N, CA, C and O of each residue as an XYZ file, in Angstrom:
880
protein
N     -11.189     17.902      9.920
C     -11.939     18.141      8.694
C     -11.828     16.930      7.775
O     -10.738     16.391      7.586
N     -12.950     16.501      7.204
C     -12.963     15.330      6.337
C     -13.190     15.748      4.891
O     -13.921     16.696      4.604
N     -12.538     15.006      3.980
C     -12.663     15.280      2.557
C     -13.053     13.997      1.829
O     -12.632     12.904      2.209
N     -13.854     14.140      0.792
C     -14.192     13.018     -0.078
C     -13.398     13.173     -1.366
O     -13.632     14.108     -2.133
N     -12.449     12.251     -1.610
C     -11.507     12.378     -2.717
C     -11.728     11.318     -3.777
O     -12.152     10.200     -3.485
N     -11.432     11.692     -5.022
C     -11.399     10.729     -6.117
C     -10.412     11.231     -7.165
O      -9.942     12.367     -7.090
N     -10.102     10.387     -8.137
C      -9.159     10.759     -9.188
C      -8.099      9.691     -9.364
O      -8.328      8.520     -9.059
N      -6.934     10.097     -9.856
C      -5.895      9.105    -10.123
C      -4.502      9.702     -9.966
O      -4.297     10.909    -10.098
N      -3.552      8.812     -9.678
C      -2.119      9.087     -9.764
C      -1.517      7.914    -10.523
O      -1.699      6.765    -10.121
N      -0.803      8.180    -11.611
C      -0.230      7.111    -12.422
C       1.231      7.417    -12.724
O       1.666      8.567    -12.661
N       1.976      6.375    -13.052
C       3.378      6.511    -13.459
C       3.564      5.868    -14.826
O       2.935      4.855    -15.131
N       4.425      6.455    -15.644
C       4.792      5.887    -16.943
C       6.309      5.742    -16.989
O       7.037      6.701    -16.737
N       6.786      4.527    -17.314
C       8.213      4.323    -17.505
C       8.433      3.695    -18.874
O       7.487      3.555    -19.649
N       9.681      3.312    -19.185
C       9.972      2.818    -20.530
C       9.746      1.315    -20.677
O      10.146      0.732    -21.685
N       9.108      0.669    -19.680
C       8.785     -0.752    -19.824
C       7.742     -0.939    -20.922
O       7.913     -1.766    -21.818
N       6.662     -0.163    -20.846
C       5.636     -0.247    -21.889
C       4.932      1.091    -22.139
O       4.055      1.175    -22.998
N       5.310      2.138    -21.391
C       4.736      3.483    -21.530
C       3.235      3.511    -21.212
O       2.554      4.488    -21.523
N       2.723      2.448    -20.598
C       1.306      2.393    -20.257
C       1.086      3.015    -18.872
O       2.025      3.233    -18.105
N      -0.193      3.293    -18.584
C      -0.546      3.839    -17.278
C      -0.342      2.775    -16.203
O      -0.895      1.679    -16.300
N       0.432      3.086    -15.202
C       0.667      2.202    -14.061
C       0.059      2.899    -12.846
O       0.669      3.796    -12.265
N      -1.143      2.479    -12.471
C      -1.917      3.216    -11.468
C      -1.346      3.034    -10.061
O      -1.110      1.916     -9.602
N      -1.134      4.165     -9.397
C      -0.775      4.185     -7.985
C      -2.029      4.424     -7.150
O      -2.197      3.836     -6.082
N      -2.901      5.287     -7.646
C      -4.184      5.581     -6.999
C      -5.218      5.746     -8.099
O      -4.961      6.424     -9.094
N      -6.394      5.131     -7.930
C      -7.415      5.213     -8.964
C      -8.791      4.990     -8.343
O      -9.161      3.854     -8.047
N      -9.549      6.068     -8.145
C     -10.908      5.980     -7.615
C     -11.818      6.885     -8.434
O     -11.473      8.031     -8.722
N     -12.980      6.363     -8.806
C     -13.935      7.132     -9.587
C     -14.764      8.034     -8.668
O     -14.720      7.905     -7.445
N     -15.509      8.938     -9.278
C     -16.367      9.835     -8.496
C     -17.457      9.057     -7.769
O     -17.899      9.459     -6.693
N     -17.886      7.948     -8.353
C     -18.912      7.117     -7.724
C     -18.347      6.195     -6.647
O     -19.101      5.572     -5.900
N     -17.031      6.108     -6.569
C     -16.370      5.252     -5.573
C     -15.208      6.008     -4.931
O     -14.057      5.585     -5.044
N     -15.497      7.116     -4.264
C     -14.428      7.939     -3.685
C     -13.955      7.372     -2.345
O     -14.470      6.363     -1.863
N     -12.973      8.040     -1.760
C     -12.537      7.704     -0.409
C     -12.745      8.916      0.480
O     -12.741     10.052      0.006
N     -12.927      8.672      1.765
C     -13.093      9.753      2.739
C     -11.872      9.758      3.644
O     -11.550      8.745      4.266
N     -11.196     10.890      3.718
C      -9.970     10.993      4.517
C     -10.032     12.227      5.404
O     -10.714     13.205      5.095
N      -9.310     12.160      6.506
C      -9.134     13.311      7.380
C      -7.978     14.160      6.871
O      -7.051     13.651      6.242
N      -8.039     15.439      7.144
C      -6.924     16.316      6.786
C      -5.640     15.830      7.454
O      -5.595     15.659      8.673
N      -4.598     15.608      6.652
C      -3.314     15.154      7.187
C      -3.189     13.654      7.345
O      -2.148     13.172      7.792
N      -4.235     12.890      6.988
C      -4.177     11.441      7.159
C      -3.650     10.772      5.893
O      -3.494     11.418      4.857
N      -3.377      9.469      5.988
C      -2.859      8.714      4.854
C      -3.973      8.380      3.869
O      -5.116      8.146      4.264
N      -3.629      8.360      2.581
C      -4.549      7.963      1.528
C      -4.201      6.532      1.131
O      -3.053      6.237      0.798
N      -5.189      5.649      1.169
C      -4.945      4.254      0.781
C      -4.765      4.180     -0.729
O      -5.655      4.576     -1.482
N      -3.626      3.677     -1.170
C      -3.346      3.589     -2.602
C      -3.645      2.179     -3.099
O      -3.786      1.246     -2.308
N      -3.741      2.038     -4.416
C      -4.116      0.760     -5.004
C      -2.963      0.068     -5.719
O      -3.134     -1.047     -6.212
N      -1.818      0.684     -5.786
C      -0.746      0.104     -6.592
C       0.602      0.654     -6.165
O       0.780      1.021     -5.004
N       1.546      0.717     -7.081
C       1.393      0.437     -8.514
C       1.166     -1.048     -8.793
O       1.464     -1.900     -7.956
N       0.640     -1.343     -9.967
C       0.335     -2.722    -10.321
C       1.600     -3.541    -10.547
O       1.582     -4.762    -10.399
N       2.681     -2.888    -10.900
C       3.979     -3.552    -11.040
C       5.048     -2.562    -10.617
O       4.748     -1.394    -10.371
N       6.291     -3.016    -10.530
C       7.380     -2.125    -10.184
C       7.570     -1.042    -11.237
O       7.245     -1.240    -12.407
N       8.093      0.090    -10.820
C       8.369      1.210    -11.721
C       9.866      1.240    -11.991
O      10.662      1.375    -11.061
N      10.255      1.116    -13.255
C      11.664      1.052    -13.613
C      12.273      2.450    -13.639
O      11.722      3.363    -14.253
N      13.422      2.612    -12.964
C      14.053      3.923    -12.864
C      15.316      4.026    -13.707
O      16.179      4.855    -13.417
N      15.446      3.190    -14.757
C      16.608      3.311    -15.641
C      16.569      4.597    -16.454
O      17.594      5.042    -16.971
N      15.385      5.195    -16.566
C      15.236      6.459    -17.283
C      14.257      7.312    -16.483
O      13.808      6.914    -15.408
N      13.935      8.478    -17.014
C      12.977      9.351    -16.336
C      11.608      8.688    -16.286
O      11.209      7.987    -17.216
N      10.899      8.917    -15.197
C       9.550      8.394    -15.011
C       8.594      9.578    -14.949
O       8.824     10.541    -14.218
N       7.521      9.493    -15.725
C       6.528     10.563    -15.747
C       5.413     10.221    -14.778
O       4.773      9.176    -14.895
N       5.184     11.107    -13.821
C       4.111     10.955    -12.857
C       2.967     11.877    -13.267
O       3.156     13.086    -13.403
N       1.794     11.311    -13.461
C       0.609     12.087    -13.849
C      -0.432     11.983    -12.741
O      -0.582     10.930    -12.122
N      -1.154     13.081    -12.491
C      -2.116     13.066    -11.400
C      -3.272     14.025    -11.672
O      -3.108     15.068    -12.305
N      -4.428     13.641    -11.181
C      -5.653     14.441    -11.245
C      -6.547     13.966    -10.118
O      -7.234     12.953    -10.250
N      -6.542     14.697     -9.001
C      -7.339     14.331     -7.836
C      -8.262     15.488     -7.484
O      -7.865     16.652     -7.531
N      -9.501     15.154     -7.129
C     -10.511     16.171     -6.875
C     -11.240     15.909     -5.559
O     -11.300     14.780     -5.070
N     -11.790     16.982     -5.003
C     -12.584     16.913     -3.779
C     -14.056     16.986     -4.169
O     -14.501     17.967     -4.765
N     -14.795     15.956     -3.834
C     -16.223     15.929     -4.151
C     -16.941     16.984     -3.321
O     -16.809     17.027     -2.098
N     -17.707     17.837     -4.009
C     -18.240     19.015     -3.329
C     -19.692     19.290     -3.712
O     -20.158     20.421     -3.574
N     -20.393     18.303     -4.177
C     -21.779     18.514     -4.569
C     -22.304     17.346     -5.373
O     -21.655     16.304     -5.470
N     -23.482     17.521     -5.950
C     -24.099     16.447     -6.713
C     -23.507     16.317     -8.107
O     -23.554     15.238     -8.697
N     -22.951     17.396     -8.643
C     -22.433     17.386    -10.002
C     -20.919     17.552    -10.009
O     -20.344     18.184     -9.122
N     -20.277     16.965    -11.039
C     -18.826     17.041    -11.131
C     -18.293     18.450    -11.255
O     -17.186     18.741    -10.801
N     -19.074     19.334    -11.872
C     -18.601     20.712    -12.051
C     -18.544     21.490    -10.742
O     -17.946     22.565    -10.679
N     -19.169     20.943     -9.690
C     -19.110     21.596     -8.371
C     -17.886     21.179     -7.565
O     -17.594     21.769     -6.525
N     -17.171     20.164     -8.043
C     -16.048     19.635     -7.286
C     -14.844     20.576     -7.333
O     -14.721     21.417     -8.223
N     -13.967     20.408     -6.352
C     -12.764     21.233     -6.242
C     -11.552     20.447     -6.731
O     -11.432     19.251     -6.468
N     -10.659     21.124     -7.441
C      -9.441     20.485     -7.932
C      -8.395     20.488     -6.829
O      -7.949     21.549     -6.390
N      -7.999     19.285     -6.376
C      -6.958     19.196     -5.350
C      -5.587     19.326     -5.998
O      -4.851     20.269     -5.709
N      -5.237     18.379     -6.878
C      -3.973     18.462     -7.628
C      -4.238     18.039     -9.066
O      -5.127     17.229     -9.329
N      -3.459     18.591     -9.999
C      -3.627     18.252    -11.407
C      -2.340     18.617    -12.138
O      -1.847     19.737    -12.007
N      -1.789     17.671    -12.911
C      -0.592     17.980    -13.682
C       0.306     16.779    -13.848
O      -0.139     15.638    -13.725
N       1.572     17.035    -14.127
C       2.573     15.986    -14.313
C       3.859     16.375    -13.595
O       4.083     17.543    -13.278
N       4.693     15.382    -13.347
C       5.986     15.616    -12.715
C       6.954     14.562    -13.225
O       6.623     13.376    -13.254
N       8.150     14.986    -13.629
C       9.149     14.046    -14.124
C      10.120     13.702    -13.013
O      10.697     14.585    -12.379
N      10.295     12.405    -12.781
C      11.189     11.937    -11.732
C      12.385     11.237    -12.349
O      12.241     10.452    -13.286
N      13.569     11.525    -11.818
C      14.792     10.855    -12.230
C      15.448     10.228    -11.013
O      15.159     10.602     -9.876
N      16.337      9.268    -11.260
C      16.978      8.559    -10.149
C      17.726      9.515     -9.235
O      17.823      9.274     -8.031
N      18.253     10.592     -9.789
C      19.012     11.530     -8.965
C      18.107     12.250     -7.962
O      18.594     12.842     -6.999
N      16.770     12.198     -8.193
C      15.841     12.786     -7.231
C      15.956     12.095     -5.889
O      15.768     12.715     -4.842
N      16.266     10.805     -5.922
C      16.339     10.022     -4.703
C      17.766     10.072     -4.155
O      18.547      9.143     -4.359
N      18.099     11.156     -3.462
C      19.434     11.285     -2.892
C      19.651     10.226     -1.816
O      20.783      9.823     -1.550
N      18.574      9.787     -1.209
C      18.637      8.651     -0.291
C      17.588      7.654     -0.767
O      16.913      7.901     -1.766
N      17.445      6.553     -0.082
C      16.532      5.513     -0.554
C      15.073      5.943     -0.471
O      14.232      5.431     -1.210
N      14.766      6.886      0.429
C      13.399      7.347      0.554
C      13.364      8.865      0.488
O      14.216      9.537      1.069
N      12.373      9.406     -0.223
C      12.228     10.845     -0.375
C      10.753     11.203     -0.305
O       9.880     10.362     -0.523
N      10.494     12.464      0.002
C       9.134     12.982      0.051
C       8.938     13.940     -1.110
O       9.721     14.873     -1.290
N       7.904     13.713     -1.891
C       7.545     14.591     -2.996
C       6.252     15.292     -2.635
O       5.238     14.636     -2.393
N       6.273     16.618     -2.595
C       5.050     17.384     -2.314
C       4.465     17.880     -3.629
O       5.141     18.549     -4.411
N       3.196     17.542     -3.862
C       2.469     17.997     -5.039
C       1.481     19.059     -4.570
O       0.520     18.752     -3.865
N       1.721     20.308     -4.963
C       0.866     21.409     -4.559
C      -0.249     21.622     -5.574
O      -0.043     21.478     -6.779
N      -1.419     21.963     -5.077
C      -2.562     22.218     -5.947
C      -3.326     23.438     -5.508
O      -2.908     24.159     -4.601
N      -4.451     23.667     -6.157
C      -5.249     24.858     -5.878
C      -5.916     24.802     -4.506
O      -6.127     25.834     -3.869
N      -6.245     23.601     -4.057
C      -7.000     23.472     -2.802
C      -6.229     22.701     -1.730
O      -6.824     22.208     -0.773
N      -4.938     22.599     -1.883
C      -4.153     21.871     -0.896
C      -2.941     21.220     -1.521
O      -2.497     21.610     -2.601
N      -2.413     20.230     -0.839
C      -1.213     19.536     -1.314
C      -1.295     18.067     -0.925
O      -1.967     17.699      0.038
N      -0.598     17.236     -1.692
C      -0.484     15.808     -1.405
C       0.989     15.471     -1.265
O       1.775     15.753     -2.169
N       1.372     14.876     -0.155
C       2.751     14.435      0.065
C       2.856     12.958     -0.276
O       2.088     12.138      0.226
N       3.824     12.623     -1.142
C       4.062     11.230     -1.510
C       5.422     10.797     -0.994
O       6.416     11.501     -1.171
N       5.460      9.647     -0.361
C       6.720      9.053      0.084
C       7.159      8.054     -0.970
O       6.445      7.093     -1.255
N       8.353      8.280     -1.559
C       8.858      7.419     -2.613
C      10.234      6.905     -2.236
O      10.949      7.523     -1.446
N      10.596      5.769     -2.810
C      11.918      5.226     -2.553
C      12.357      4.296     -3.663
O      11.532      3.687     -4.344
N      13.666      4.191     -3.839
C      14.232      3.277     -4.834
C      14.551      1.948     -4.147
O      15.092      1.921     -3.042
N      14.212      0.864     -4.811
C      14.525     -0.478     -4.321
C      15.548     -1.084     -5.269
O      15.222     -1.369     -6.422
N      16.769     -1.284     -4.812
C      17.826     -1.863     -5.638
C      17.766     -3.389     -5.547
O      17.446     -3.947     -4.498
N      18.083     -4.064     -6.676
C      17.978     -5.528     -6.728
C      16.618     -5.976     -6.212
O      16.510     -6.856     -5.357
N      15.591     -5.347     -6.756
C      14.267     -5.496     -6.195
C      13.531     -6.756     -6.616
O      13.691     -7.252     -7.732
N      12.726     -7.257     -5.700
C      11.772     -8.328     -5.974
C      10.410     -7.863     -5.462
O      10.303     -6.934     -4.662
N       9.382     -8.542     -5.953
C       8.025     -8.184     -5.581
C       7.418     -9.299     -4.751
O       7.465    -10.468     -5.134
N       6.851     -8.933     -3.618
C       6.188     -9.897     -2.739
C       4.680     -9.706     -2.839
O       4.171     -8.608     -2.618
N       3.970    -10.780     -3.172
C       2.514    -10.759     -3.178
C       2.034    -11.636     -2.029
O       2.256    -12.846     -2.016
N       1.376    -11.006     -1.069
C       0.947    -11.714      0.136
C      -0.565    -11.892      0.119
O      -1.314    -10.929     -0.049
N      -1.000    -13.128      0.294
C      -2.421    -13.430      0.407
C      -2.736    -13.907      1.808
O      -1.996    -14.708      2.380
N      -3.838    -13.413      2.366
C      -4.230    -13.755      3.739
C      -5.640    -14.332      3.717
O      -6.562    -13.716      3.183
N      -5.804    -15.522      4.302
C      -7.109    -16.175      4.377
C      -7.468    -16.443      5.835
O      -6.620    -16.859      6.625
N      -8.725    -16.204      6.184
C      -9.204    -16.388      7.547
C     -10.257    -17.488      7.544
O     -11.211    -17.432      6.767
N     -10.091    -18.494      8.415
C     -11.001    -19.643      8.437
C     -11.298    -20.043      9.882
O     -10.690    -19.535     10.824
N     -12.246    -20.961     10.029
C     -12.641    -21.494     11.341
C     -12.921    -20.380     12.342
O     -12.436    -20.395     13.473
N     -13.719    -19.412     11.891
C     -14.041    -18.249     12.719
C     -14.923    -18.669     13.888
O     -15.929    -19.355     13.710
N     -14.531    -18.246     15.087
C     -15.299    -18.555     16.297
C     -16.188    -17.385     16.687
O     -17.324    -17.573     17.122
N     -15.653    -16.154     16.524
C     -16.393    -14.962     16.925
C     -15.907    -13.768     16.109
O     -14.809    -13.785     15.553
N     -16.733    -12.740     16.046
C     -16.356    -11.511     15.347
C     -15.191    -10.846     16.079
O     -15.164    -10.826     17.309
N     -14.231    -10.303     15.332
C     -13.092     -9.624     15.948
C     -12.551     -8.558     14.995
O     -12.847     -8.564     13.800
N     -11.755     -7.648     15.545
C     -11.061     -6.635     14.766
C      -9.655     -7.135     14.448
O      -8.965     -7.682     15.307
N      -9.246     -6.935     13.197
C      -7.923     -7.382     12.763
C      -7.122     -6.204     12.236
O      -7.606     -5.424     11.416
N      -5.898     -6.086     12.713
C      -4.953     -5.107     12.177
C      -3.753     -5.868     11.631
O      -3.227     -6.773     12.277
N      -3.333     -5.485     10.436
C      -2.177     -6.123      9.800
C      -1.233     -5.042      9.322
O      -1.646     -4.103      8.641
N       0.033     -5.171      9.677
C       1.048     -4.220      9.234
C       2.292     -4.978      8.811
O       2.451     -6.157      9.129
N       3.173     -4.295      8.093
C       4.386     -4.911      7.564
C       5.572     -4.046      7.928
O       5.499     -2.818      7.886
N       6.663     -4.697      8.285
C       7.915     -4.004      8.577
C       9.008     -4.695      7.772
O       9.151     -5.916      7.827
N       9.780     -3.907      7.021
C      10.853     -4.453      6.197
C      12.191     -4.093      6.823
O      12.374     -2.975      7.303
N      13.122     -5.035      6.820
C      14.440     -4.755      7.383
C      15.504     -5.490      6.599
O      15.275     -6.593      6.103
N      16.672     -4.873      6.487
C      17.824     -5.509      5.854
C      19.047     -5.145      6.689
O      19.427     -3.977      6.779
N      19.659     -6.162      7.299
C      20.731     -5.941      8.262
C      20.193     -5.082      9.396
O      19.222     -5.473     10.044
N      20.792     -3.927      9.656
C      20.349     -3.086     10.767
C      19.412     -1.975     10.321
O      18.940     -1.194     11.148
N      19.138     -1.896      9.026
C      18.293     -0.825      8.505
C      16.832     -1.254      8.530
O      16.497     -2.370      8.131
N      15.973     -0.369      8.997
C      14.541     -0.652      9.037
C      13.790      0.488      8.377
O      14.136      1.654      8.570
N      12.770      0.166      7.604
C      11.984      1.186      6.919
C      10.860      1.750      7.778
O      10.381      2.853      7.516
N      10.442      1.030      8.778
C       9.296      1.459      9.558
C       8.054      0.675      9.184
O       8.010      0.020      8.143
N       7.062      0.746     10.026
C       5.857     -0.055      9.871
C       4.981      0.497      8.755
O       4.785      1.708      8.648
N       4.452     -0.404      7.921
C       3.557     -0.046      6.831
C       2.190     -0.651      7.137
O       2.072     -1.876      7.162
N       1.146      0.159      7.371
C      -0.184     -0.404      7.627
C      -0.766     -1.022      6.358
O      -0.732     -0.401      5.295
N      -1.300     -2.240      6.461
C      -1.880     -2.929      5.318
C      -3.389     -3.111      5.426
O      -4.099     -3.006      4.426
N      -3.884     -3.381      6.631
C      -5.314     -3.646      6.783
C      -5.736     -3.349      8.213
O      -5.001     -3.596      9.169
N      -6.955     -2.804      8.327
C      -7.596     -2.666      9.638
C      -9.099     -2.735      9.415
O      -9.661     -1.929      8.673
N      -9.741     -3.690     10.053
C     -11.181     -3.824      9.878
C     -11.742     -4.924     10.746
O     -11.016     -5.604     11.472
N     -13.056     -5.088     10.658
C     -13.767     -6.089     11.441
C     -13.962     -7.351     10.603
O     -14.393     -7.282      9.452
N     -13.647     -8.481     11.179
C     -13.818     -9.780     10.519
C     -15.039    -10.463     11.129
O     -15.059    -10.774     12.320
N     -16.055    -10.691     10.300
C     -17.303    -11.280     10.791
C     -17.590    -12.644     10.192
O     -18.543    -13.309     10.598
N     -16.774    -13.076      9.223
C     -16.969    -14.383      8.597
C     -15.656    -14.850      7.998
O     -14.732    -14.059      7.805
N     -15.578    -16.145      7.703
C     -14.386    -16.663      7.032
C     -14.260    -16.001      5.666
O     -15.244    -15.889      4.935
N     -13.060    -15.566      5.322
C     -12.891    -14.811      4.086
C     -11.409    -14.748      3.723
O     -10.540    -15.164      4.490
N     -11.153    -14.219      2.542
C      -9.795    -13.912      2.122
C      -9.660    -12.419      1.959
O     -10.503    -11.791      1.319
N      -8.625    -11.836      2.518
C      -8.384    -10.404      2.349
C      -7.834    -10.146      0.955
O      -7.346    -11.063      0.294
N      -7.913     -8.911      0.516
C      -7.320     -8.563     -0.771
C      -5.810     -8.799     -0.711
O      -5.206     -8.727      0.360
N      -5.213     -9.078     -1.856
C      -3.780     -9.342     -1.894
C      -3.000     -8.049     -1.650
O      -3.416     -6.968     -2.065
N      -1.871     -8.184     -0.975
C      -1.001     -7.051     -0.692
C       0.295     -7.241     -1.478
O       0.886     -8.321     -1.452
N       0.733     -6.201     -2.169
C       1.934     -6.271     -2.988
C       2.948     -5.259     -2.466
O       2.631     -4.083     -2.287
N       4.181     -5.732     -2.222
C       5.248     -4.869     -1.719
C       6.536     -5.128     -2.479
O       6.810     -6.258     -2.886
N       7.321     -4.085     -2.669
C       8.622     -4.217     -3.323
C       9.718     -4.125     -2.269
O       9.626     -3.333     -1.332
N      10.760     -4.948     -2.433
C      11.868     -4.929     -1.479
C      13.111     -5.511     -2.135
O      13.030     -6.139     -3.191
N      14.243     -5.303     -1.515
C      15.501     -5.812     -2.045
C      15.676     -7.277     -1.681
O      15.137     -7.763     -0.687
N      16.448     -7.969     -2.519
C      16.782     -9.356     -2.201
C      17.402     -9.448     -0.812
O      18.148     -8.564     -0.390
N      17.083    -10.529     -0.109
C      17.603    -10.812      1.230
C      17.025     -9.906      2.311
O      17.454     -9.961      3.463
N      16.053     -9.071      1.944
C      15.334     -8.291      2.943
C      14.395     -9.208      3.721
O      13.826    -10.141      3.156
N      14.237     -8.949      4.992
C      13.270     -9.672      5.807
C      11.971     -8.870      5.871
O      11.975     -7.676      6.171
N      10.869     -9.546      5.585
C       9.546     -8.941      5.681
C       8.847     -9.515      6.905
O       8.632    -10.723      6.998
N       8.494     -8.643      7.841
C       7.843     -9.062      9.079
C       6.382     -8.622      9.039
O       6.100     -7.426      8.966
N       5.459     -9.566      9.087
C       4.039     -9.265      9.131
C       3.554     -9.350     10.572
O       3.830    -10.320     11.278
N       2.829     -8.322     10.996
C       2.349     -8.246     12.368
C       0.819     -8.299     12.376
O       0.162     -7.385     11.879
N       0.260     -9.364     12.937
C      -1.188     -9.532     13.048
C      -1.614     -9.199     14.477
O      -1.034     -9.702     15.439
N      -2.639     -8.342     14.605
C      -3.216     -8.028     15.905
C      -4.701     -8.362     15.875
O      -5.464     -7.788     15.098
N      -5.096     -9.291     16.725
C      -6.496     -9.707     16.826
C      -7.067     -9.127     18.111
O      -6.512     -9.307     19.195
N      -8.192     -8.426     17.967
C      -8.770     -7.699     19.098
C     -10.259     -8.018     19.197
O     -11.006     -7.792     18.245
N     -10.695     -8.541     20.344
C     -12.111     -8.792     20.591
C     -12.626     -7.806     21.626
O     -12.212     -7.835     22.785
N     -13.532     -6.934     21.199
C     -14.192     -5.956     22.076
C     -13.216     -4.974     22.712
O     -13.521     -4.372     23.742
N     -12.046     -4.809     22.104
C     -11.085     -3.824     22.606
C     -10.508     -4.148     23.965
O      -9.917     -3.282     24.610
N     -10.671     -5.398     24.415
C     -10.236     -5.732     25.772
C      -9.068     -6.709     25.816
O      -8.362     -6.795     26.821
N      -8.867     -7.438     24.736
C      -7.827     -8.477     24.762
C      -7.161     -8.562     23.396
O      -7.639     -9.272     22.511
N      -6.071     -7.848     23.226
C      -5.361     -7.816     21.953
C      -4.291     -8.896     21.955
O      -3.428     -8.935     22.832
N      -4.361     -9.783     20.946
C      -3.367    -10.831     20.787
C      -2.555    -10.521     19.538
O      -3.113    -10.235     18.478
N      -1.232    -10.580     19.672
C      -0.330    -10.168     18.594
C       0.522    -11.349     18.152
O       0.951    -12.166     18.967
N       0.762    -11.425     16.832
C       1.603    -12.500     16.309
C       2.411    -11.976     15.123
O       1.881    -11.289     14.250
N       3.708    -12.312     15.108
C       4.603    -11.941     14.012
C       4.953    -13.182     13.194
O       5.138    -14.267     13.746
N       5.040    -13.013     11.883
C       5.636    -14.043     11.048
C       6.542    -13.353     10.029
O       6.218    -12.271      9.541
N       7.680    -13.981      9.708
C       8.714    -13.348      8.884
C       9.013    -14.174      7.649
O       8.953    -15.404      7.672
N       9.340    -13.468      6.559
C       9.679    -14.106      5.289
C      10.898    -13.399      4.706
O      11.006    -12.174      4.774
N      11.813    -14.174      4.136
C      12.999    -13.589      3.503
C      12.769    -13.476      1.996
O      12.296    -14.416      1.356
N      13.113    -12.307      1.441
C      12.895    -12.035      0.020
C      13.777    -12.924     -0.847
O      14.995    -12.958     -0.671
N      13.160    -13.648     -1.788
C      13.855    -14.517     -2.729
C      13.496    -14.102     -4.149
O      12.566    -13.324     -4.359
N      14.243    -14.627     -5.129
C      13.964    -14.269     -6.517
C      12.642    -14.858     -6.994
O      11.779    -14.131     -7.485
N      12.484    -16.143     -6.855
C      11.249    -16.803     -7.268
C      10.978    -17.955     -6.306
O      11.644    -18.989     -6.349
N      10.005    -17.760     -5.455
C       9.740    -18.760     -4.424
C       8.393    -18.482     -3.782
O       7.895    -17.357     -3.835
N       7.809    -19.492     -3.183
C       6.578    -19.350     -2.402
C       6.848    -19.793     -0.970
O       7.627    -20.717     -0.735
N       6.211    -19.142     -0.029
C       6.330    -19.531      1.370
C       4.982    -19.310      2.036
O       4.223    -18.427      1.636
N       4.685    -20.111      3.048
C       3.399    -19.995      3.731
C       3.591    -20.124      5.238
O       4.608    -20.622      5.720
N       2.583    -19.658      5.958
C       2.641    -19.698      7.419
C       1.215    -19.802      7.952
O       0.312    -19.133      7.449
N       1.012    -20.640      8.971
C      -0.294    -20.817      9.606
C      -0.258    -20.218     11.010
O       0.685    -20.443     11.769
N      -1.285    -19.463     11.340
C      -1.391    -18.848     12.669
C      -2.720    -19.286     13.279
O      -3.777    -19.105     12.675
N      -2.660    -19.853     14.459
C      -3.878    -20.288     15.141
C      -4.149    -19.375     16.328
O      -3.460    -19.426     17.348
N      -5.174    -18.535     16.167
C      -5.648    -17.703     17.254
C      -6.833    -18.394     17.923
O      -7.386    -19.356     17.390
N      -7.209    -17.901     19.075
C      -8.381    -18.461     19.764
C      -9.659    -18.215     18.970
O     -10.584    -19.026     19.021
N      -9.722    -17.089     18.228
C     -10.947    -16.699     17.538
C     -11.004    -17.164     16.090
O     -12.085    -17.201     15.501
N      -9.867    -17.520     15.504
C      -9.848    -17.919     14.090
C      -8.467    -18.436     13.728
O      -7.499    -18.244     14.465
N      -8.394    -19.092     12.583
C      -7.114    -19.470     11.995
C      -6.806    -18.521     10.841
O      -7.696    -18.169     10.067
N      -5.559    -18.114     10.730
C      -5.130    -17.221      9.659
C      -3.980    -17.877      8.912
O      -2.985    -18.276      9.517
N      -4.119    -17.986      7.613
C      -3.050    -18.542      6.781
C      -2.500    -17.441      5.875
O      -3.250    -16.627      5.336
N      -1.183    -17.435      5.721
C      -0.497    -16.422      4.913
C       0.332    -17.138      3.850
O       1.051    -18.090      4.154
N       0.231    -16.683      2.611
C       1.040    -17.212      1.532
C       1.716    -16.043      0.824
O       1.053    -15.094      0.406
N       3.033    -16.118      0.693
C       3.816    -15.067      0.027
C       4.481    -15.641     -1.205
O       5.158    -16.667     -1.138
N       4.285    -14.973     -2.333
C       4.903    -15.373     -3.594
C       5.851    -14.278     -4.050
O       5.475    -13.108     -4.123
N       7.088    -14.666     -4.359
C       8.102    -13.694     -4.793
C       8.243    -13.740     -6.317
O       8.153    -14.810     -6.920
N       8.463    -12.588     -6.928
C       8.722    -12.514     -8.374
C       9.624    -11.316     -8.625
O       9.662    -10.373     -7.835
N      10.355    -11.367     -9.746
C      11.242    -10.262    -10.091
C      10.410     -9.064    -10.541
O       9.375     -9.218    -11.190
N      10.879     -7.870    -10.186
C      10.199     -6.656    -10.610
C      10.352     -6.457    -12.117
O       9.842     -5.480    -12.666
């Protein structure tokens, strides 16, 4: 079953008490998701400080007709989060609503830095499918793969920037998969170590295109 969703999820902390959008789509620009599938989020735009309680606000709706009054309310309300909520580094928060529920995976990042990754594709030889994912690890602990992008590349371009939070000295592994006609998948990994303030870059030469990656670190 497919749903057309729009609305917002925001967080407020004591940094500036402003709306820090985690998800934000208008009715004219909704997303289509399968039941039980992941929702692509847009943020947060900066790290969320957990020195005090954080207020999570949400209003998400299912588009159900030509007019807004015909739409269904998925979730609506607020939730207060405190550091003690995170008994481990990662937790699942279920937000129940009138027409379903949304599960959010949250985690605390200690000694955190922010990585902004930019990806540019040049010298394109042929159209191909690109999948990009990220895996974070520190010592023997691994968070698991985070999908960042999947789509068809038909011209030289720059992908949207990807922002991730992680602890200092964490290794960030980016996995690029280039696929032409579903018959020949070529995979390449490149790794970056989290620093306080630094830039790093990496060049990848595939048969079908060149891909350049630039990562900029900043304090949360």
